C-alpha positions in Angstrom: -0.1 0.2 0.0 1.3 3.6 -1.0 0.1 6.6 1.1 0.8 10.3 -0.4 0.1 13.3 1.9 -0.5 16.9 1.0 -0.9 19.3 3.7 -2.1 22.5 3.3 -1.9 25.9 5.8 -4.3 28.5 5.6 -5.1 31.6 7.4 -7.6 34.1 7.6 -6.9 36.2 6.1 -3.8 35.2 4.2 -0.5 36.9 4.8 2.9 36.1 3.1 5.4 35.5 3.8 4.0 32.5 5.4 4.3 29.9 2.7 4.6 26.4 2.8 6.0 24.9 -0.1 3.7 21.6 -0.6 5.6 18.5 -0.2 4.9 14.8 -1.9 6.2 12.5 1.3 7.2 9.0 0.4 6.7 6.1 3.0 8.2 2.9 3.2 5.9 0.0 4.5 6.9 0.7 8.0 5.4 4.0 7.8 9.1 5.9 7.5 9.7 8.9 5.3 12.2 7.9 2.5 11.8 10.9 0.4 10.5 14.3 -0.1 9.5 16.1 -3.4 9.0 19.7 -3.6 8.9 22.2 -6.5 10.9 24.9 -6.6 9.4 28.9 -6.6 9.9 29.2 -9.8 8.6 25.6 -11.3 11.7 25.0 -12.9 13.2 22.0 -11.0 12.3 19.4 -8.3 13.8 19.2 -5.2 14.1 15.7 -3.9 15.2 15.3 -0.3 16.4 11.6 1.3 16.6 11.5 5.0 18.7 8.4 4.9 21.3 10.3 2.9 21.7 13.2 4.6 23.1 14.9 1.7 21.9 17.9 -0.1 19.1 17.8 -1.8 18.9 16.8 -5.3 17.8 19.4 -8.2 15.8 17.7 -10.4 15.2 19.8 -14.1 11.2 20.2 -14.1 11.5 18.4 -17.5 13.0 15.2 -16.7 10.3 14.0 -14.0 11.4 10.4 -14.3 14.7 11.3 -12.7 12.8 12.4 -9.4 11.6 8.9 -9.1 15.0 7.0 -10.0 16.3 9.2 -6.7 13.6 7.5 -4.2 15.2 4.6 -2.5 13.7 1.1 -3.2 12.2 2.1 -6.3 11.8 -0.4 -9.1 10.7 0.9 -12.6 9.9 -2.8 -13.4 7.9 -3.2 -10.3 4.2 -2.1 -10.7 2.9 0.3 -7.8 0.7 -1.0 -5.3 -2.2 1.1 -4.3 
């Protein structure tokens, strides 16, 4: 089973700069986050953070989203997703 979570924060009235970039979190079967993906403010890159590697986030050009999946630990292109 896979879980995709999107959190949005809102206030009345909406104020800036309190802006939180929405993130897609990828969890393993034990409920541990293995990757988080956000989009750059100018929409030109995906930012992929892999907590287990504790390195700087990967920046992937928006024109190559398939590279985002390849950076996620445990991703196997040949194995279909289980929903």
